[in-house]
C-alpha positions in Angstrom: -45.4 109.8 -38.3 -46.9 113.2 -37.6 -46.4 115.3 -34.7 -49.4 115.6 -32.4 -49.1 118.3 -29.7 -50.3 116.9 -26.1 -51.1 118.5 -22.9 -50.4 117.2 -19.4 -53.4 116.3 -17.2 -52.8 116.0 -13.5 -54.5 113.0 -11.7 -54.0 111.9 -8.2 -51.1 109.3 -8.3 -52.9 106.6 -6.3 -55.9 106.8 -8.5 -53.9 106.7 -11.6 -51.7 103.7 -10.3 -55.0 101.8 -9.4 -56.3 102.5 -12.9 -53.1 101.3 -14.6 -53.0 98.1 -12.6 -56.5 97.4 -13.4 -55.9 98.1 -17.0 -52.8 95.7 -17.1 -55.0 92.9 -15.6 -58.0 93.3 -17.8 -56.6 94.7 -21.1 -52.9 93.7 -21.4 -50.9 95.7 -23.8 -53.3 98.8 -23.8 -51.5 101.9 -22.8 -53.3 104.1 -20.2 -52.9 107.2 -22.3 -54.5 105.6 -25.4 -57.3 104.3 -23.3 -58.0 107.5 -21.6 -57.9 109.3 -24.9 -60.5 106.9 -26.4 -62.6 107.0 -23.3 -62.6 110.9 -23.4 -63.5 110.9 -27.1 -66.4 108.6 -26.6 -67.7 110.7 -23.7 -67.3 113.9 -25.7 -69.1 112.5 -28.7 -72.1 111.2 -26.5 -72.2 114.4 -24.5 -72.2 116.6 -27.8 -75.1 114.5 -29.0 -76.9 114.8 -25.9 -76.5 118.7 -25.9 -77.4 118.8 -29.6 -80.6 116.9 -29.0 -81.5 119.3 -26.1 -81.0 122.3 -28.4 -82.8 121.2 -31.5 -85.0 118.6 -30.1 -84.3 115.9 -32.7 -84.9 112.5 -31.4 -82.1 110.1 -31.1 -82.3 107.2 -33.6 -82.8 103.7 -32.4 -85.3 100.9 -31.5 -87.6 100.8 -28.6 -87.9 97.3 -27.2 -90.5 97.5 -24.4 -88.8 99.5 -21.6 -85.3 99.3 -23.1 -84.1 101.8 -25.8 -81.5 100.5 -28.2 -79.6 103.4 -29.8 -78.5 103.3 -33.4 -75.4 101.3 -33.6 -76.3 98.7 -30.9 -75.2 95.1 -31.8 -77.4 92.1 -31.1 -76.1 88.5 -30.9 -77.9 85.1 -30.6 -76.9 81.5 -31.1 -78.6 78.2 -31.9 -76.8 74.9 -32.0 -73.4 76.4 -32.2 -74.3 79.0 -34.9 -73.8 82.6 -33.8 -75.7 85.3 -35.6 -75.5 89.0 -35.3 -77.6 92.0 -36.0 -77.5 95.8 -35.6 -79.8 98.6 -34.9 -79.7 100.8 -38.0 -81.7 103.9 -37.8 -85.0 102.7 -36.2 -84.8 99.1 -37.2 -83.0 96.0 -36.2 -81.2 94.6 -39.2 -79.6 91.1 -39.5 -76.4 90.4 -41.4 -78.3 89.4 -44.4 -80.2 92.7 -44.5 -83.5 91.4 -43.1 -85.3 93.7 -40.8 -86.4 91.9 -37.6 -87.8 92.4 -34.1 -85.9 90.9 -31.2 -88.3 88.0 -31.0 -87.9 87.2 -34.7 -84.2 87.4 -34.4 -84.1 85.0 -31.4 -86.4 82.6 -33.3 -85.0 82.5 -36.8 -83.9 78.9 -36.5 -86.0 77.8 -33.5 -89.4 78.4 -32.3 -90.7 79.5 -28.8 -87.5 81.2 -27.6 -87.9 84.1 -25.3 -85.8 87.0 -26.9 -84.9 88.5 -23.4 -83.1 85.2 -22.6 -81.5 84.4 -26.0 -80.5 87.8 -27.2 -77.3 89.6 -26.1 -76.7 93.3 -26.5 -73.5 95.4 -27.0 -74.3 99.1 -26.8 -72.3 101.6 -28.9 -69.0 102.3 -27.2 -69.1 99.3 -24.9 -66.6 96.5 -25.0 -68.9 93.9 -23.4 -72.1 92.0 -24.2 -75.0 91.9 -21.7 -77.9 89.5 -21.8 -81.1 91.5 -22.6 -82.9 90.1 -19.6 -80.0 91.5 -17.4 -80.2 94.8 -19.1 -83.9 94.9 -18.6 -83.4 94.2 -14.7 -80.9 96.9 -14.4 -83.2 99.3 -16.1 -86.1 98.4 -13.9 -83.9 98.5 -10.6 -82.6 101.9 -11.7 -86.2 103.2 -12.4 -87.2 101.9 -9.0 -84.4 103.5 -7.2 -85.1 106.8 -8.9 -88.7 106.5 -7.9 -87.8 105.8 -4.2 -85.4 108.7 -4.3 -88.1 111.0 -5.6 -90.5 109.9 -2.9 -88.0 110.5 -0.2 -87.2 114.0 -1.5 -91.0 114.7 -1.6 -91.3 113.6 2.0 -88.5 115.9 3.1 -89.9 119.0 1.6 
């Protein structure tokens, strides 16, 4: 075991206790310090990438699915008759476990026909611990876009 120097970070006690209790209920056995360290490292990685993109203008790799951007590393899941299949966004393509390059529709319909990919594909974005149905992700994006449009309209009326 190697020594790793650490530094104290002060948080409001009530907020930390609320966080600790929530963590105990949702992720038993996970230590708050380890969780916060992982969370901070994920944020730092994403923020450094965002700043690097701003500086050198290189586009982030990923797959554009209608109005949803699936960044490189996004996992996809679908199932049919109890068989679960996975794929992953690699670079600018969706690649199945067997190496086949697919679209979301082809992925949803590999073993059946006429299935709507928005309904039958679940997504897990890089750094997330949970899966979200593609249709729900699409609705969230549309609601966020509508909310931003309304806020911009309100701001232009104020000025």
